[in-house]
N, CA and C of each residue as an Amber inpcrd file, in Angstrom:
protein
   243
   7.1640000-194.6500000 -38.7120000   8.0840000-194.4230000 -37.6520000
   8.0210000-195.5680000 -36.6450000   8.2760000-196.7690000 -37.0830000
   8.2150000-197.9370000 -36.2150000   9.5110000-198.0880000 -35.4310000
   9.4270000-198.8180000 -34.3300000  10.6120000-199.0970000 -33.5370000
  11.5360000-200.0050000 -34.3430000  12.8340000-199.9190000 -34.0460000
  13.7940000-200.7820000 -34.7230000  13.5240000-202.2280000 -34.3430000
  13.8100000-203.1920000 -35.2340000  13.5190000-204.6070000 -34.9510000
  14.1910000-205.1120000 -33.6750000  15.3950000-204.6320000 -33.3460000
  16.1010000-205.0920000 -32.1550000  15.7180000-204.3010000 -30.9030000
  14.8170000-203.3500000 -31.0440000  14.3640000-202.5180000 -29.9340000
  13.0720000-203.1060000 -29.3850000  13.0790000-203.5720000 -28.0920000
  11.8600000-204.1730000 -27.5450000  10.7570000-203.1540000 -27.2550000
  11.0730000-201.8880000 -27.2790000  10.1010000-200.8460000 -26.9650000
   9.1350000-200.6400000 -28.1250000   7.8360000-200.5360000 -27.8190000
   6.8590000-200.2640000 -28.8790000   6.8290000-198.7910000 -29.2630000
   7.6080000-197.9770000 -28.5820000   7.6310000-196.5430000 -28.8330000
   8.5510000-196.2750000 -30.0260000   8.0890000-195.5110000 -30.9960000
   8.9050000-195.2430000 -32.1880000  10.1140000-194.3780000 -31.8640000
  11.0570000-194.3700000 -32.7800000  12.2280000-193.5130000 -32.6270000
  12.0870000-192.3310000 -33.5830000  12.9850000-191.3750000 -33.4380000
  12.9610000-190.1970000 -34.3100000  14.3620000-189.9680000 -34.8720000
  14.7810000-190.8380000 -35.8010000  16.1300000-190.6820000 -36.3500000
  16.2560000-189.4140000 -37.1840000  17.4640000-188.8960000 -37.2530000
  17.6670000-187.7050000 -38.0720000  18.8380000-187.8700000 -39.0280000
  19.4220000-189.0800000 -39.0660000  20.5870000-189.2920000 -39.9230000
  20.2770000-189.1860000 -41.4160000  19.0140000-189.2350000 -41.7830000
  18.6370000-189.0990000 -43.1910000  18.1840000-187.6780000 -43.5290000
  18.3300000-186.7470000 -42.5730000  17.8660000-185.3740000 -42.7820000
  19.0190000-184.3910000 -42.8100000  18.8300000-183.3190000 -43.5410000
  19.7590000-182.1810000 -43.5550000  19.0030000-181.0230000 -42.9100000
  19.3070000-180.7500000 -41.6480000  18.5420000-179.7550000 -40.8980000
  18.7690000-178.3220000 -41.3640000  19.6460000-178.1230000 -42.3270000
  19.8050000-176.8050000 -42.9320000  18.7260000-176.5490000 -43.9870000
  18.0220000-177.5950000 -44.3780000  16.9320000-177.4570000 -45.3530000
  15.6160000-177.3230000 -44.5900000  14.8160000-176.2980000 -44.9110000
  13.5530000-176.0830000 -44.1900000  12.6250000-177.2970000 -44.2060000
  12.5280000-177.9940000 -45.3320000  11.6230000-179.1480000 -45.4020000
  12.1090000-180.2970000 -44.5080000  13.4210000-180.4650000 -44.3810000
  13.9450000-181.4980000 -43.4920000  13.7850000-181.0870000 -42.0290000
  13.9030000-179.8070000 -41.7490000  13.6780000-179.3230000 -40.3880000
  12.2140000-179.5510000 -39.9800000  11.2970000-179.3230000 -40.9130000
   9.8710000-179.5810000 -40.6550000   9.6290000-181.0750000 -40.4210000
  10.2950000-181.9230000 -41.1950000  10.1550000-183.3710000 -41.0230000
  10.6870000-183.8030000 -39.6650000  11.8180000-183.2430000 -39.2450000
  12.3780000-183.5460000 -37.9280000  11.3920000-183.1470000 -36.8270000
  10.7930000-181.9790000 -36.9410000   9.8170000-181.5400000 -35.9430000
   8.6110000-182.4810000 -35.9260000   8.1570000-182.9220000 -37.0980000
   7.0420000-183.8590000 -37.1710000   7.3920000-185.1640000 -36.4660000
   8.5930000-185.6760000 -36.6990000   9.0310000-186.9240000 -36.0730000
   9.1110000-186.7850000 -34.5470000   9.6670000-185.6720000 -34.0890000
   9.8050000-185.4600000 -32.6460000   8.4260000-185.3550000 -31.9940000
   7.5090000-184.6530000 -32.6340000   6.1620000-184.5220000 -32.0720000
   5.4340000-185.8690000 -32.0670000   5.6290000-186.6750000 -33.0930000
   5.0230000-188.0080000 -33.1380000   5.6160000-188.8900000 -32.0370000
   6.9180000-188.7760000 -31.8260000   7.5850000-189.5250000 -30.7700000
   7.0510000-189.1010000 -29.4040000   6.9320000-187.8050000 -29.1840000
   6.4140000-187.2900000 -27.9140000   4.9880000-187.7860000 -27.6730000
   4.1570000-187.7350000 -28.6860000   2.7650000-188.1870000 -28.5490000
   2.7170000-189.6710000 -28.2050000   3.5420000-190.4820000 -28.8550000
   3.5640000-191.9260000 -28.5800000   4.0190000-192.1960000 -27.1530000
   5.0050000-191.4500000 -26.6920000   5.4960000-191.6460000 -25.3210000
   4.4610000-191.2200000 -24.2900000   3.7510000-190.1510000 -24.5540000
   2.7000000-189.6950000 -23.6390000   1.5950000-190.7490000 -23.5510000
   1.1830000-191.2790000 -24.6960000   0.1380000-192.3050000 -24.7220000
   0.5970000-193.5510000 -23.9620000   1.8300000-193.9920000 -24.1950000
   2.3500000-195.1850000 -23.5250000   2.4500000-194.9650000 -22.0170000
   2.9240000-193.8160000 -21.6000000   3.0620000-193.5400000 -20.1730000
   1.7070000-193.4300000 -19.4960000   0.7590000-192.8140000 -20.1670000
  -0.5870000-192.7110000 -19.5880000  -1.1960000-194.0960000 -19.4030000
  -1.0360000-194.9620000 -20.3880000  -1.5470000-196.3280000 -20.2800000
  -0.8660000-197.0630000 -19.1280000   0.4490000-196.8640000 -18.9750000
   1.1780000-197.5120000 -17.8810000   0.6700000-197.0230000 -16.5260000
   0.4640000-195.7190000 -16.3800000  -0.0300000-195.1720000 -15.1170000
  -1.4430000-195.6550000 -14.8060000  -2.2740000-195.7950000 -15.8400000
  -3.6230000-196.3510000 -15.6370000  -3.5320000-197.8030000 -15.2030000
  -2.6680000-198.5740000 -15.8490000  -2.5300000-199.9890000 -15.5250000
  -2.0310000-200.1720000 -14.0880000  -1.1780000-199.2810000 -13.6300000
  -0.6790000-199.3480000 -12.2590000  -1.6970000-198.8470000 -11.2440000
  -2.7920000-198.2600000 -11.7180000  -3.8280000-197.7650000 -10.8240000
  -3.4930000-196.4170000 -10.2070000  -2.5750000-195.6920000 -10.8140000
  -2.1700000-194.3800000 -10.2970000  -3.1260000-193.2940000 -10.7760000
  -3.5870000-193.4180000 -12.0310000  -4.5580000-192.4670000 -12.5720000
  -5.7580000-193.2440000 -13.1010000  -6.8870000-192.5410000 -13.2400000
  -8.0730000-193.1780000 -13.8080000  -8.1510000-192.8800000 -15.3030000
  -9.2200000-193.2890000 -15.9410000  -9.3780000-193.1310000 -17.3900000
  -9.3970000-191.6660000 -17.8230000  -9.7460000-190.7630000 -16.8930000
  -9.7580000-189.3280000 -17.2170000  -8.3980000-188.6760000 -16.9710000
  -7.4560000-189.4280000 -16.4070000  -6.1330000-188.8880000 -16.1240000
  -6.0130000-188.2890000 -14.7340000  -7.0480000-188.4510000 -13.9130000
  -7.0130000-187.9270000 -12.5480000  -6.3540000-188.9310000 -11.6130000
  -5.6580000-188.4170000 -10.5770000  -5.0600000-189.2890000  -9.5780000
  -6.1390000-190.1060000  -8.8860000  -5.8760000-191.3810000  -8.6880000
  -6.8180000-192.2530000  -8.0070000  -6.8090000-191.9500000  -6.5110000
  -5.6440000-191.6610000  -5.9640000  -5.5150000-191.3650000  -4.5430000
  -4.4230000-190.3250000  -4.3390000  -4.5900000-189.5190000  -3.3140000
  -3.5420000-188.5540000  -2.9600000  -2.8410000-188.9710000  -1.6760000
  -3.2030000-190.1460000  -1.1500000  -2.5890000-190.6550000   0.0740000
  -1.2490000-191.2960000  -0.2470000  -0.2990000-191.1530000   0.6640000
   0.9890000-191.8150000   0.5160000   0.8390000-193.2940000   0.8360000
   1.6500000-194.1440000   0.2030000   1.6350000-195.5530000   0.5640000
   2.1340000-195.7160000   2.0080000   1.7350000-196.7770000   2.6830000
   2.1050000-196.9570000   4.0890000   3.6050000-196.8740000   4.3680000
   4.4270000-197.3730000   3.4470000   5.8700000-197.3620000   3.6980000
   6.4950000-195.9720000   3.5610000   5.7200000-194.9840000   3.1160000
   6.2360000-193.6220000   2.9830000   5.7220000-192.6920000   4.0840000
   4.8810000-193.1910000   4.9600000   4.3630000-192.3750000   6.0480000
   5.4410000-192.1700000   7.1120000   5.3420000-191.0740000   7.8590000
   6.3370000-190.7360000   8.8680000   6.4880000-191.8330000   9.9150000
   5.4010000-192.4950000  10.2600000   5.4560000-193.5290000  11.2900000
   5.9500000-194.8820000  10.7750000   6.2510000-194.9780000   9.4900000
   6.7290000-196.2280000   8.9130000   8.1190000-196.5510000   9.4340000
   8.3700000-197.8390000   9.6620000   9.6910000-198.2750000  10.1030000
  10.5610000-198.6690000   8.9190000  10.0410000-198.5630000   7.7310000
  10.8130000-198.8910000   6.5320000  11.8270000-197.8060000   6.2540000
  13.0400000-198.2080000   5.9450000  14.1050000-197.2530000   5.6140000
  14.7590000-197.6820000   4.3180000  15.6230000-196.8560000   3.8060000
  16.3810000-197.2440000   2.6230000  17.3050000-198.4200000   2.9220000
  17.7780000-198.4970000   4.1510000  18.6990000-199.5600000   4.5330000
  17.9950000-200.8990000   4.7290000  16.7750000-200.8820000   5.3090000
  16.1030000-202.1410000   5.6280000  15.1140000-202.5730000   4.5510000
  14.7090000-201.6380000   3.6810000  13.7410000-201.9790000   2.6420000
  12.4100000-202.0800000   3.2510000
């Protein structure tokens, strides 16, 4: 279940154009593909959140504090950036 050659994403796809979902075995294959896709996306997102320093290796939040630009006393707005 590799990504398409023209797709820059390392996350696999879950095509169904080769399946007949009226057949139980094809329905099982579709479910397997979707679950594999979900697992790959969860792994990729977790790695991204760790790399950004949002979560640690155990999946716990590194901080519960808001960034300075989101605090009530911040002068940053949507208009001024």
